C-alpha positions as CSV (number, residue, x, y, z in Angstrom):
1,M,165.7,193.8,198.9
2,E,167.9,191.3,197.1
3,I,167.1,187.6,197.5
4,K,169.5,184.8,196.5
5,C,168.0,181.5,195.4
6,N,169.6,178.2,194.5
7,F,167.9,176.2,191.7
8,N,168.3,172.7,190.4
9,P,170.1,173.3,187.0
10,Y,168.2,170.4,185.5
11,Y,164.8,171.8,186.4
12,R,162.8,173.7,183.8
13,N,159.7,175.7,184.7
14,S,157.0,177.3,182.6
15,Y,157.8,180.9,183.7
16,D,158.5,183.7,181.3
17,K,161.8,185.4,181.3
18,P,163.9,186.3,183.2
19,R,164.9,182.6,183.8
20,I,166.8,181.9,187.0
21,T,170.1,180.1,187.2
22,D,172.1,179.1,190.2
23,G,173.1,182.0,192.4
24,Q,171.6,184.6,190.1
25,A,169.6,187.4,191.7
26,F,166.2,188.6,190.5
27,Y,163.8,191.4,191.3
28,G,160.1,191.7,191.3
29,H,158.0,188.8,190.2
30,T,157.4,186.7,187.0
31,Q,154.1,185.7,185.3
32,L,153.0,182.2,184.5
33,K,152.6,181.3,180.8
34,K,149.0,181.0,179.7
35,I,148.3,177.4,178.8
36,S,145.4,176.6,176.5
37,S,142.8,174.1,177.9
38,D,142.9,172.4,174.5
39,M,146.1,170.6,175.7
40,F,144.0,168.6,178.2
41,V,141.0,167.8,176.0
42,K,141.1,164.6,173.9
43,K,139.6,165.5,170.5
44,P,137.6,162.9,168.6
45,V,139.4,161.5,165.6
46,A,136.8,162.7,163.0
47,D,139.1,162.2,160.1
48,K,139.4,158.5,160.7
49,N,135.7,158.0,161.2
50,A,135.0,159.9,158.0
51,A,137.6,157.9,156.1
52,G,136.1,154.7,157.4
53,F,132.6,155.7,156.3
54,K,133.8,156.8,152.9
55,G,135.7,153.5,152.5
56,F,132.6,151.6,153.3
57,I,130.6,153.5,150.7
58,A,133.3,153.0,148.2
59,K,133.2,149.2,148.8
60,I,129.4,149.2,148.3
61,K,129.8,151.1,145.0
62,N,132.5,148.8,143.8
63,F,130.4,145.8,144.7
64,G,127.5,147.2,142.8
65,K,129.6,147.9,139.7
66,Q,131.1,144.4,139.8
67,Y,127.6,142.9,140.4
68,V,126.2,144.6,137.3
69,K,129.3,143.7,135.3
70,N,128.9,140.0,136.1
71,I,125.3,139.9,135.0
72,R,126.0,141.8,131.8
73,H,129.0,139.6,131.0
74,T,127.0,136.4,131.5
75,Y,124.1,137.7,129.5
76,E,126.3,138.7,126.5
77,H,128.0,135.3,126.7
78,K,124.6,133.6,126.5
79,I,123.8,135.6,123.4
80,V,127.1,134.7,121.7
81,F,126.5,131.1,122.6
82,A,123.1,131.1,120.9
83,L,124.5,132.8,117.8
84,V,127.4,130.4,117.6
85,E,125.1,127.4,118.0
86,K,122.8,128.6,115.2
87,E,125.8,129.2,112.9
88,L,127.1,125.7,113.5
89,F,123.9,123.7,113.5
90,G,121.4,125.9,111.6
91,R,119.1,126.3,114.6
92,N,119.0,126.9,118.3
93,S,118.3,124.1,120.9
94,I,117.1,124.3,124.5
95,D,120.8,124.7,125.4
96,S,120.8,128.3,124.2
97,I,118.3,129.0,126.9
98,T,119.6,126.9,129.8
99,H,123.2,127.7,129.1
100,D,124.7,129.6,132.1
101,L,121.1,130.3,133.4
102,D,122.1,129.2,136.8
103,K,124.9,131.9,136.8
104,M,122.4,134.6,135.9
105,I,120.0,133.6,138.7
106,L,122.7,133.4,141.3
107,Y,124.2,136.7,140.3
108,I,120.7,138.3,140.4
109,L,120.3,136.9,143.9
110,G,123.6,138.6,144.9
111,F,126.0,135.7,145.3
112,P,129.7,136.5,144.8
113,K,131.5,135.5,141.6
114,S,133.8,133.0,143.3
115,F,130.8,131.0,144.6
116,V,128.9,131.3,141.3
117,S,131.8,130.1,139.2
118,E,132.6,127.1,141.4
119,F,128.9,126.1,141.7
120,H,128.4,126.5,137.9
121,R,131.3,124.3,137.0
122,K,130.3,121.6,139.4
123,H,126.8,121.3,138.0
124,S,127.0,122.0,134.3
125,A,127.4,119.3,131.7
126,H,129.5,121.5,129.4
127,H,132.2,121.7,132.0
128,P,134.4,118.6,132.6
129,E,134.7,119.5,136.3
130,S,131.0,118.5,136.8
131,G,131.7,114.8,136.3
132,K,128.4,114.5,134.4
133,L,127.9,112.9,131.0
134,P,129.3,115.7,128.8
135,N,127.2,117.7,126.4
136,L,129.7,117.8,123.6
137,K,127.8,120.2,121.4
138,S,127.2,122.6,124.3
139,M,130.9,122.3,125.2
140,L,131.9,123.1,121.7
141,C,129.7,126.2,121.5
142,D,130.7,127.4,125.0
143,N,134.4,127.2,124.2
144,I,134.0,129.0,120.9
145,A,131.9,131.7,122.6
146,S,134.7,132.0,125.2
147,S,137.5,132.4,122.7
148,P,139.5,135.6,122.4
149,E,137.3,136.8,119.5
150,F,134.5,137.3,122.0
151,K,136.4,137.6,125.3
152,P,139.5,139.7,124.8
153,E,140.8,138.7,128.3
154,K,141.3,135.2,126.9
155,K,144.7,134.8,125.3
156,L,144.5,131.3,123.7
157,S,142.4,130.2,120.7
158,L,140.2,127.2,121.2
159,R,142.7,125.0,119.4
160,E,145.6,126.2,121.6
161,H,143.4,126.0,124.7
162,Y,142.5,122.4,124.0
163,K,146.2,121.5,123.6
164,S,147.1,123.0,126.9
165,C,144.0,121.8,128.9
166,K,144.2,118.2,130.3
167,A,140.7,118.4,131.6
168,L,139.3,118.9,128.0
169,Q,141.6,116.3,126.6
170,N,140.2,113.8,129.0
171,V,136.6,114.3,127.8
172,F,135.8,111.3,125.6
173,G,134.7,112.3,122.1
174,L,135.4,116.0,122.4
175,K,138.4,116.0,120.2
176,S,136.5,114.4,117.3
177,V,133.8,117.0,117.6
178,L,136.3,119.9,117.7
179,E,138.0,118.6,114.6
180,R,134.7,118.0,112.8
181,Y,133.8,121.6,113.2
182,N,137.4,122.8,112.8
183,Y,137.5,124.3,116.3
184,G,134.9,126.9,115.1
185,E,137.7,128.7,113.1
186,H,135.6,128.7,109.9
187,L,132.9,130.9,111.5
188,D,132.5,134.5,110.6
189,F,133.2,136.1,114.0
190,A,132.7,139.6,112.7
191,K,129.2,138.7,111.6
192,I,128.3,137.2,114.9
193,K,129.6,140.2,116.8
194,A,127.8,142.6,114.5
195,E,124.5,140.7,115.0
196,K,125.0,140.7,118.8
197,E,125.6,144.5,118.8
198,R,122.7,145.2,116.4
199,K,120.0,143.1,118.0
200,Y,120.8,142.4,121.6
201,Q,122.3,145.6,123.1
202,G,120.4,147.8,125.5
203,V,116.9,147.4,126.9
204,K,115.4,146.6,123.5
205,G,118.1,144.1,123.0
206,F,117.5,142.5,126.3
207,A,113.8,142.2,125.5
208,A,114.7,140.7,122.1
209,G,116.9,138.1,123.9
210,V,114.0,137.2,126.3
211,S,111.6,136.9,123.3
212,R,114.1,134.7,121.5
213,A,114.3,132.5,124.6
214,L,110.6,132.1,124.8
215,M,110.3,131.1,121.1
216,V,112.4,128.0,121.9
217,F,109.7,126.8,124.3
218,I,106.8,127.5,122.0
């Protein structure tokens, strides 16, 4: 038996061929397409969760590396400060022990670098930002130990840095101290760096540094 059917030409179904158009005859029956149930199941976004966890772990590792770097950087600066002080004045003072000690303690306690730097500058007499009576000898040694010879990230020599830094220029008496010791330019920087590498690197070097610090108090 032939059956005529009229269909909406804009309607599309999910039947397999033959498809039916307006006024076209068909015989027999058609089968429905098989639709997977996965279409109706919302899958968890595992990739995003995994990526978030990996990112969290990466941040922790990065923080740990930076944390260790800050402590090592401060320790090495303290050693250079002590060596510079001895070269300039023939002996070490209590300043070689107390210098940047607050930074070491704060880093060990886990404080971030931004906080440590701001706190240190506001409470240390060798920084003009503190507003304290300046320790000129400590300021001299600190700036020499922070020059490009020991900190490659610094681009200006102490002489150039002083000329460009209004805060240092406003420290009364500092200019005469810098000129008296020729901005530290007469020092044998290679000798100081070699001594630091030879005596104060690694675990034994750290122990030697601690012993040196204790000798000042004895």
